[in-house]
N, C-alpha and C positions, 0 to 999 in steps of 0.2 A: 303094475308097479310092485316092487319088492321092498320089504322092510329090512332086508339084509343085503349087504354088498356081495351078491353072488357074481359069478362070471357072466358077462354078456356074450351073446352070440350075434350081435348086431353087425350086419355086413357093411355098414356105412362108416368105416373107420379110417378111410383114406382122407387125410387133411392136406394132401399134397398141394404145395404152392398156394396155400391160403394164409392170409393175415389173420391172426387170432389175437385175443386179448386175455389179460390176467386180472382178476379181481382178488384182492387180499382183504379179508374181513378182520378188523380189530375190534373185538366186542367189549372193550373196557371203557368205562366213563367215570368221571368224578361224581356225576349226578345225572339221573335220567330226566329228560325233558318231559313236560306234562303231556305232550302230544305223541311221544315216540312209541312205536310198536315194533321197532327193529330188534334184532337179537343183540341186545346190549345189557351190560350188568355194571352196577356200581358196587364198590366195596370188595372187588376181587382182584385188585392190582397185584396182590401177592402171587398170583398165578401167571403173571406176564412172562417171566423167564421160561417157565415150563411150556407155556403156549408157543413161544418163539421156537423152542426145540421141536414141538409137535408139528407146527406148520412147515418147518423146514423139512421134516420127514415126509409130510404129505406132498410137497412140491417135488421132492426127489423121486418119490414113488411114481407120480403121474408122468413126470418128464420122460421116464423110460419108454413110454408108448408113443412119443411124438414121431410123426411120419417125416421122412426126408422132404425138405423144401418148405416145411412149415416155418413161419416167422411170427414172432410176437411183436406187435406194433403199438400196443398200449398196455400200461400197468396202472392199476388204480388201487390206492389204499383208502378203504372206506370203513365206516364204523357206525356206532361207537365214536371214539375220539382217537384217531390215529396219531394226533400230535402229542399224545402221551407216550408214544414209542420212543425209547432211548435211541440216541444217535447210533450207537454201536449195533443195535438190533436192526435198524434200517439198513445199515451198511452190510450186515450179514445176509439179510433177506435178499437185497438187490444183487449182492455178489453171487449168491446161490442161483438166482434166476438167470443172471447173465451167463453163468457157467453151464446151466442145464438146458437152456432154450436158445435157439437162434433168435437174435434181436435185431430189428431194423435200425439203421443208423439214425433215423429221425423219430425214434420211439418217444411217445408221449407218456410221461410218468407223473401221475396226479396224486396229491395227498389232500385229504380233508383236514381242515384246521379249525379248531374251536378257540376263539379269543379267550384269554384267561388261562390257557394251558401251556403257553410257550414261554421259555426262559430266554434271556439275552444270548444271542449267538446262534439260536436254534435255526433261524431262517437261513443264515449263511451256510450252516452245516447241511441243511437239506439240499441246497444247490450243489455243494461239494459231493453229495451222495447221489447226484444225477436226477433228483426230483426237479422237474421243470414246469410244473403247473400246480396251482393250489386252488382248492375250493373251500371258501370260508363261509361259515354259518352266521349270517347277519340277522336274518329273520325279520327284524324291525329296527327302526331308528328311534322308536318311542320307548323310553326306559320302563314305563309301567307295563307295556305290552311284552317287552323282553322278559321282565320278571314273571309275568303271568304265564309265559311259555315255559318257565322253569330253567331258563338259561343262566349261566354263571357269570356272564359279563354284562356291562352296560354299553351304551353306544360310544361313549368316550374311549373305553378300552378297545372296542372294535376299531375305531378310527386310528388309534395308536398302533394296533396290530397291522393295519393296512400300510401305514407309513413304514413300519419295520420291514414289511414284505417288499415294498418298493426300494427302500434303502439297501436291502440285501441283494437286489438285482433281479427280482422276479418281474417279468413283463407279461406273463400269461397267468391270469387268476380270475376267479369267478366268485360272485356273491349269491347266496341263497336268500330269498325273501318269501314270506308267508303272508297271504291276505285271508280275510275271513276270521281273524282272531276275535274272540268274544268281545263285544262292545266296541270293536274297531270302527272308527268313523271314516268316511271318504276322505276327509281332510287329513287325518293321521296317515292314511294309506298314501295319499299324494306326497306328504312330507317325507315318508320313508323312501319313496322313489326318488324324490329330489335330493335327499341326503346321500342316497346310494350312488347316483351318477355323479355327484359332486366329487366323489373319491375316484372317479374315472376307471371303473372296472372294465376290462375288455369283454366280459361275459356276465350275464345275469340269468339265474334260474328262478322262476317265480311260480310258487305252488299255492293252491287253495288249501286251507286247513281242512283236513279230514279227521273226524273224531273216531278213532278206532277203539274196539273193545279192549279191555284190560289195560287201559291207560288212565292216568289221573284225570284227564279231561272227560273220559267216559264216565267215571264215577261222579264227577261234578255235574255232568249232564243228567245222569240218573237221579241225582239228588235235587235237581231243579235249580242248581246254583249258577249254571250257565245255560245259554240257549244254543241250539244248533244254528250254524251260519245260515242266513237268509239267501235263498237261491238267486233272487233278483238282484240283491246287493252284490253277491259274489260275481254275477255276470257284469254288473256295472264296474266293479273293481278291476276285473280282467280287461274290459274294454278300455278303461282309463289307462291301465299299464301299457296296453298295446299301442294306443295312440301316443302316450307320453314318450315311450321309448323310441318309437318311429321318428318322432319329432326331434329326438336328441341323438340321432345317428346310429341307433341300434337296429339290426336286421333280425326279424324273427325267422328262425329256421326250423323250429319245432314248437309244438303246442305250448310248452312252458319255458322255452329257452330263446334268448336273444344274444347277439354278439356284434361287436364292432368289426370293421374291416382291418386287416393287417396292411402293411405297406405294399405287399404284393397283390392286394386285391381280394385275397381269400379271407374268410371269416375266422375269428377266434372261437370256432366251434369246439365242443368237447368231442374229440375223436373217439375217445373210449365209449361215450354214450351213443355215438353214431353206430358203433358196433351192435349195440342192443337194438336200436331202432331199425337197422337194416337186417335184423334177425340173422346175424353172423355169429360164428362160434366164439365162446369165451370159457375160460376156466374160472372156477370159484374156489379159493382156498381159505380155510379157517372155519371156526364154528358157525353154523347157520348159513354158510355161503352157498350160493346156487351156481350151477354151471350149465352150459348148453354146448355140448361137444360131440361131434361125430354122430349126429342123429340121436343123441341121448340127453335127456334133461335130468340133472342130478341135484340133490339137496343134501348138505352135510348135517350131521347131528348138531343141535343147537346148544347143547350143554358144553361149557368149557371143560368141566371135569371129565365128562365122557369122551370128549375129543382127545384130551391128553391120555386118558386110559387106553383108548383104542390105538394110539400111536405106538404103544409099547407092546402090542400083540402082533406078532408077525403072521401075515396071511398073504395069499397070492390072489390079487384082484386083476381082472381083465381091464385094460384101458377102455374108457376113461375113469373107471371106478377107483376108489382108494379106501384106505382103512376108515376114513371119516364119512363115507357115503351112508346116509341113512335111508334114502329112497331114491329110486331111479326109474325112468320110463323111456322106452324107445319111442321116438316121435315119428308117426307115419308121414308119408309124403303129403297127404291131405292136411294134416295138422300143421306141417311146416308151411304150406301155402296159406292157410288161414292166419297163422301167426305173422307171416310176412306182410300180409295185407293189414292186419291190426296195428302192428308197430310202425310199418312203413308210412301209413297214412298220418301218423303223428308229425311227420316231416312236412312242414307247411309249404316249403318251396320244392323240395326234391320229390316228395310223394312216392308213388310206386310206378316204376317204368314197365309198360307192357313188354318192351323189347328185352330188358334185363330179366324180368320174371320168366319169360319164355326160355331164355338162355339157361336159366337155373333149373326150371321144372319141366320144360318140354311142352308147356301149354301156356296160353295167355291168361291173365286175370279175367278177361271177358268170357273166355271159354268155360271157366270154372265158376265165376261169381257174377255172370252177366246180369242176372235178374236183380241182385242186390245193388250192383253198381248203377244200373239204369234208374232204379227207384230212387237212390240217393241223389243222383244227378238231377232227376226231375224235381226233387224236393229242394234243390239248391244247396245241398250239403256237400256234394262232391262236384268236381269239375274236371273235364278232359282238356288237356293242353295239346295242341297240334304241333309238337316238336319232334325231333329225331328220336327221342326216348319214348314217345307216345305216353306221356305222363298222365296219371290219375292222381289227383290230390284233393285234400280237404279244402273247402271254401272258407271264406271269412265267417260266414254264417255257421258253417259246420264246426268251427273251432269252439263255439260256445256249447255245442251239443256233441262233443267229441265221443264220449262214452257210448252214446246211442249209435253213432256211426260205426265205431269199432266193433260193437257187439253184433252187428249185422253179418259179420264174417265168422262168427263162432257156430260151427255145426252147419254151415251153409252148403 
């Protein structure tokens, strides 16, 4: 790994005829949530215009290295609070991306939305600017829990935002929910699920609370003011959500994600996140963004000020590096296989295909990870499916012990 963006000599730079994804990180927030350990900052909105200029420079620099035949099929605005982005900035960014990259006709363009940050007419403008999917941070339907998490909205405001989204014409949107909030009861969790589906979201992402270092929750935990989530109760909450959502027409397609069917029978899955879970290439633009392109894993500087400063210094970087690259690492074939198993097994239905794995790497998962796979199958944590894909996937039991399953493929 290098601490400086030097030239790469990686031979795996041919992205010919691959569908790739773009992630744009917007690190600005009105207020940091109590559980958040992402690269986000409050009180720095005065830097937004300079950030926009810098990220456009980064996109322009990296786009020069795109191989013929490469197509972008998903774009994702994450944060932070991307819904603080001015309309003209969204228009500029997407206009630049469409001019610099080949884009598929069915491109999925997602923006994360925080209730309490949007003004009248904003949703309609997002549609005009080609945003066609929204991800909205609900987290809870209980106002005391929402406040404890450090959110700036209440449930009534969240509900109003969803009505605005529907009135604007959005048909593809997702809610985020968190379970394991300090002092959260099973009844409160059930009520959050009930109130969420009453608003009829096509997609739901449900996460257990993880208390990370250097967050307000971590400080409260150290001071003894809150307790760590109870593992048994967390498992009960996960099982409750799984059963509840199944009974209300949602299909689980990933450890933490559920979707309803579209009219054509396909699911309202997050195509962008499927890119990650299939271990396929993606660009990351902006402070703190990560990328995985052409056999190289990259991470940008996390400082907004440093990111802007670097954008003003001309240097020549080999694709896929840019001025913003803080660290990078070439990924070996073995590491790529391990990562493909780890993330692919998160896909509860799709899993990992022996056939597709062999087409990609020249060997089957059984040839590389046979011992781990058979051990996990014997423990009832993985299962083999006798279909054309020769699927290996995580079992219902394994979903509760996912991290233990995934770690079996690290250094195997």
